[in-house]
C-alpha positions as semicolon CSV with decimal commas, in nm:
position;residue;x (nm);y (nm);z (nm)
1;M;0,004;0,002;-0,001
2;E;0,142;0,335;-0,115
3;L;0,128;0,618;0,134
4;R;0,086;0,857;-0,158
5;D;-0,232;0,680;-0,263
6;L;-0,370;0,720;0,087
7;Q;-0,282;1,087;0,079
8;H;-0,469;1,129;-0,257
9;L;-0,782;0,971;-0,117
10;L;-0,755;1,219;0,195
11;A;-0,728;1,512;-0,062
12;I;-1,040;1,375;-0,251
13;A;-1,235;1,353;0,080
14;E;-1,143;1,698;0,174
15;A;-1,214;1,850;-0,165
16;G;-1,530;1,649;-0,228
17;S;-1,436;1,635;-0,602
18;L;-1,160;1,482;-0,818
19;V;-1,131;1,803;-1,017
20;R;-1,068;2,019;-0,707
21;A;-0,839;1,765;-0,549
22;A;-0,634;1,738;-0,855
23;E;-0,602;2,110;-0,876
24;R;-0,492;2,136;-0,506
25;L;-0,241;1,852;-0,557
26;G;-0,106;1,959;-0,895
27;V;-0,175;1,619;-1,052
28;T;-0,407;1,489;-1,320
29;Q;-0,755;1,333;-1,250
30;P;-0,651;0,997;-1,396
31;T;-0,366;1,000;-1,150
32;L;-0,610;1,030;-0,859
33;S;-0,849;0,774;-1,014
34;K;-0,565;0,513;-1,050
35;A;-0,469;0,582;-0,678
36;V;-0,831;0,511;-0,564
37;T;-0,845;0,194;-0,793
38;R;-0,524;0,052;-0,645
39;L;-0,646;0,108;-0,291
40;E;-0,991;-0,049;-0,364
41;R;-0,821;-0,354;-0,521
42;M;-0,595;-0,395;-0,219
43;L;-0,860;-0,336;0,038
44;R;-1,135;-0,531;-0,146
45;V;-1,393;-0,258;-0,079
46;K;-1,533;0,048;-0,271
47;L;-1,396;0,373;-0,128
48;I;-1,574;0,636;-0,315
49;E;-1,911;0,691;-0,508
50;R;-1,909;0,909;-0,809
51;L;-2,208;1,164;-0,813
52;A;-2,341;1,406;-1,073
53;R;-2,140;1,664;-0,902
54;G;-1,821;1,547;-0,717
55;V;-1,777;1,235;-0,519
56;R;-1,849;1,107;-0,173
57;L;-1,697;0,856;0,048
58;T;-1,860;0,517;0,109
59;P;-1,868;0,395;0,481
60;Y;-1,546;0,207;0,398
61;G;-1,394;0,523;0,271
62;Q;-1,494;0,710;0,569
63;A;-1,331;0,446;0,788
64;V;-0,997;0,469;0,591
65;V;-0,994;0,853;0,590
66;A;-1,074;0,867;0,963
67;R;-0,760;0,648;1,040
68;M;-0,554;0,812;0,766
69;G;-0,572;1,156;0,920
70;T;-0,357;1,055;1,215
71;I;-0,126;0,849;1,003
72;D;-0,064;1,134;0,759
73;V;0,016;1,377;1,043
74;G;0,245;1,125;1,196
75;V;0,428;1,070;0,873
76;R;0,484;1,451;0,821
77;D;0,610;1,477;1,176
78;M;0,863;1,208;1,107
79;L;0,980;1,360;0,786
80;A;1,010;1,705;0,945
81;E;1,219;1,555;1,241
82;L;1,443;1,364;0,999
83;R;1,490;1,681;0,792
84;D;1,595;1,876;1,108
85;L;1,842;1,607;1,216
86;R;2,007;1,595;0,879
87;Q;2,042;1,967;0,860
88;G;2,167;1,992;1,215
89;K;2,037;2,334;1,249
90;T;1,730;2,526;1,404
91;G;1,557;2,542;1,058
92;A;1,211;2,686;0,972
93;V;0,879;2,702;1,149
94;T;0,515;2,768;1,043
95;F;0,273;2,881;1,311
96;G;-0,048;3,052;1,344
97;V;-0,150;3,389;1,505
98;G;-0,512;3,439;1,599
99;T;-0,732;3,741;1,528
100;G;-0,685;3,991;1,808
101;I;-0,344;3,871;1,915
102;P;-0,119;4,180;1,944
103;P;0,102;4,188;1,645
104;A;0,386;4,372;1,842
105;F;0,388;4,076;2,089
106;V;0,477;3,830;1,821
107;A;0,723;4,078;1,664
108;A;0,903;4,129;1,987
109;A;0,952;3,751;2,031
110;A;1,054;3,685;1,685
111;K;1,295;3,972;1,617
112;P;1,594;3,845;1,805
113;L;1,587;3,507;1,646
114;L;1,553;3,651;1,295
115;A;1,833;3,899;1,375
116;K;2,064;3,607;1,439
117;D;1,956;3,423;1,126
118;C;1,862;3,146;1,357
119;I;1,524;3,057;1,195
120;S;1,287;3,147;0,913
121;I;0,927;3,184;0,992
122;T;0,585;3,155;0,816
123;I;0,295;3,310;0,993
124;I;-0,064;3,199;0,921
125;G;-0,330;3,445;1,045
126;G;-0,686;3,345;1,115
127;K;-0,967;3,295;1,373
128;A;-0,915;3,061;1,658
129;D;-1,126;2,772;1,519
130;A;-0,949;2,771;1,186
131;L;-0,612;2,761;1,352
132;L;-0,705;2,486;1,586
133;R;-0,809;2,274;1,288
134;S;-0,475;2,346;1,124
135;V;-0,290;2,252;1,445
136;R;-0,485;1,923;1,462
137;A;-0,420;1,848;1,096
138;G;-0,040;1,914;1,139
139;D;-0,044;2,204;0,882
140;I;0,111;2,432;1,148
141;E;0,326;2,340;1,438
142;F;0,150;2,567;1,695
143;A;-0,076;2,862;1,728
144;V;-0,082;3,169;1,944
145;T;-0,447;3,230;2,017
146;I;-0,708;3,239;2,287
147;E;-0,769;2,953;2,513
148;P;-0,977;2,676;2,329
149;A;-1,293;2,558;2,489
150;R;-1,205;2,195;2,384
151;K;-0,857;2,076;2,414
152;T;-0,898;1,723;2,284
153;N;-0,547;1,600;2,175
154;L;-0,415;1,949;2,230
155;A;-0,158;2,091;2,473
156;W;-0,222;2,448;2,606
157;H;0,024;2,683;2,773
158;K;-0,101;3,022;2,910
159;L;0,107;3,318;2,813
160;F;-0,081;3,615;2,959
161;A;-0,430;3,737;3,052
162;D;-0,578;3,979;2,790
163;P;-0,920;4,068;2,886
164;M;-1,166;4,240;2,644
165;V;-1,221;4,608;2,747
166;P;-1,386;4,927;2,597
167;I;-1,139;5,156;2,432
168;T;-1,218;5,485;2,279
169;H;-1,080;5,812;2,163
170;K;-0,926;6,007;2,446
171;D;-1,180;6,291;2,389
172;H;-1,492;6,070;2,414
173;P;-1,728;6,192;2,703
174;L;-1,712;5,867;2,896
175;T;-1,336;5,909;2,954
176;R;-1,422;6,181;3,184
177;A;-1,686;5,999;3,380
178;S;-1,600;5,907;3,748
179;K;-1,841;5,602;3,711
180;V;-1,960;5,409;3,403
181;T;-2,265;5,194;3,440
182;W;-2,407;4,920;3,215
183;T;-2,678;5,149;3,114
184;D;-2,411;5,392;2,995
185;L;-2,245;5,122;2,790
186;A;-2,576;4,991;2,651
187;A;-2,657;5,358;2,521
188;A;-2,302;5,397;2,366
189;R;-2,227;5,347;1,995
190;W;-1,988;5,054;1,954
191;I;-1,721;4,900;1,732
192;V;-1,736;4,512;1,815
193;P;-1,614;4,180;1,671
194;V;-1,804;4,021;1,388
195;E;-2,117;3,844;1,448
196;G;-2,072;3,471;1,529
197;S;-1,742;3,515;1,714
198;A;-1,717;3,394;2,069
199;T;-1,627;3,750;2,185
200;R;-1,937;3,904;2,028
201;E;-2,155;3,641;2,203
202;W;-1,980;3,709;2,538
203;F;-2,034;4,087;2,494
204;E;-2,399;4,068;2,407
205;N;-2,469;3,820;2,688
206;Q;-2,324;4,063;2,949
207;F;-2,614;4,304;2,871
208;R;-2,889;4,040;2,852
209;Q;-2,779;3,905;3,192
210;R;-2,864;4,255;3,323
211;D;-3,189;4,281;3,157
212;L;-3,055;4,532;2,905
213;D;-3,059;4,508;2,512
214;P;-2,715;4,469;2,364
215;P;-2,618;4,785;2,188
216;L;-2,644;4,768;1,807
217;P;-2,293;4,787;1,664
218;V;-2,213;5,078;1,430
219;V;-1,931;4,873;1,296
220;S;-1,823;4,514;1,314
221;L;-1,449;4,423;1,273
222;D;-1,232;4,110;1,273
223;S;-0,904;4,295;1,344
224;V;-0,761;4,535;1,599
225;A;-0,589;4,714;1,317
226;G;-0,917;4,824;1,177
227;W;-1,011;5,050;1,470
228;P;-0,769;5,334;1,417
229;G;-0,813;5,307;1,050
230;L;-1,168;5,432;1,080
231;G;-1,029;5,780;1,140
232;S;-1,024;6,007;1,449
233;N;-1,345;6,195;1,369
234;L;-1,553;5,868;1,369
235;N;-1,379;5,732;1,677
236;L;-1,476;6,040;1,881
237;N;-1,826;5,895;1,912
238;L;-1,752;5,526;1,946
239;L;-1,631;5,268;2,190
240;A;-1,449;4,978;2,067
241;L;-1,438;4,637;2,221
242;L;-1,071;4,539;2,204
243;P;-0,822;4,330;2,396
244;A;-0,653;4,541;2,672
245;S;-0,313;4,464;2,515
246;S;-0,419;4,667;2,210
247;L;-0,294;4,971;2,390
248;N;0,047;4,826;2,317
249;Y;-0,021;4,866;1,952
250;L;0,097;5,214;1,859
251;P;-0,187;5,324;1,615
252;V;-0,432;5,233;1,895
253;A;-0,226;5,381;2,181
254;S;-0,186;5,710;1,991
255;L;-0,570;5,764;1,976
256;G;-0,731;5,559;2,247
257;V;-0,768;5,514;2,616
258;M;-0,945;5,257;2,820
259;V;-1,284;5,347;2,956
260;R;-1,378;5,282;3,319
261;T;-1,593;4,958;3,347
262;P;-1,858;4,859;3,601
263;E;-1,726;4,664;3,893
264;D;-1,889;4,348;3,767
265;W;-1,736;4,367;3,423
266;H;-1,533;4,044;3,388
267;S;-1,350;3,910;3,083
268;A;-1,154;3,586;3,133
269;R;-0,984;3,600;2,793
270;V;-0,648;3,438;2,801
271;V;-0,375;3,426;2,522
272;G;-0,161;3,117;2,500
273;I;0,009;2,858;2,278
274;V;-0,158;2,545;2,161
275;H;0,008;2,249;1,991
276;R;-0,069;1,873;1,935
277;R;-0,007;1,690;2,262
278;D;0,203;1,430;2,104
279;G;0,310;1,615;1,793
280;Y;0,660;1,696;1,675
281;L;0,785;2,052;1,764
282;S;1,087;2,146;1,557
283;A;1,397;2,319;1,718
284;A;1,281;2,627;1,544
285;A;0,935;2,596;1,701
286;Q;1,073;2,535;2,047
287;K;1,312;2,834;2,037
288;L;1,014;3,066;1,931
289;I;0,789;2,932;2,198
290;E;1,065;3,005;2,456
291;R;1,087;3,361;2,323
292;L;0,706;3,404;2,329
293;E;0,699;3,282;2,692
294;T;0,974;3,528;2,783
295;V;0,818;3,831;2,625
296;A;0,477;3,740;2,772
297;R;0,598;3,807;3,122
298;S;0,613;4,175;3,048
299;F;0,308;4,189;2,823
300;E;0,029;4,154;3,071
301;P;-0,212;4,450;3,027
302;E;-0,106;4,614;3,354
303;A;0,269;4,585;3,257
304;T;0,451;4,902;3,146
305;A;0,631;4,747;2,855
306;S;0,526;4,885;2,511
307;Y;0,638;4,760;2,172
308;S;0,658;4,989;1,868
309;T;0,507;4,898;1,533
310;R;0,856;4,946;1,403
311;D;0,923;4,597;1,527
312;L;0,675;4,468;1,282
313;A;0,861;4,605;0,987
314;R;1,162;4,409;1,082
315;I;1,006;4,071;1,045
């Protein structure tokens, strides 16, 4: 049984089509068909059914693919480890950075390693759920993201607490208030994360639990970087729900300040590192994780350390 044939079957299952799978793999459709035929002859079962549009796995095919996922990741881990042993150097690392993670935090951790030519890095951005899927599939070695609700087969290391807080232009009326109530916050105009995100759901539930209607957002964003880009005139009238560490991001810090919150405002948002529990971590990944843990000690929201966006340009 050829590993490549199994990998081709896995690609077909993910794409749901021989055409799309062939495009992704850079091979011809007959190559994929022959791979499936070889497997079916060896296993003596039918693995896929051809439909009017695309294909679907038979129950036998589903069983093979379910097992193949872990085998494929294990093989890739083995090949990566052998590559690193042959090269005898730190090498390269591909990792994920979740939406809302301070860019300057990652830059501060990576810059010393890049300056010494120790490693080369590839950064994959995205939402937490997508990055967790990539970690489980072995497409990335680890991700810097918020704490996952389900940690099946995943190892989690906390880096720092990074609660969601209201941030606004320094001239917003609420910045001068000695006390801010939930009613004040409900009446305000907001920039919030996009609908369907866990943070958006948490935010709206805070008001419902206090018998208040959640404020209707004026703007929905999926990135911290979008807030200052809206312009200072618009920001004068808006509150933005952002991670507290956003104030270490120079474009935000130059315009915004944190608004006082009610005493029962509580965000348990935590930033950390997630990787496969038994997965291979290259020497490059381990070095970068060590740097991230070191920088995290001075990156709690109450810490005084601040990192310039100039750090980003050096990556």
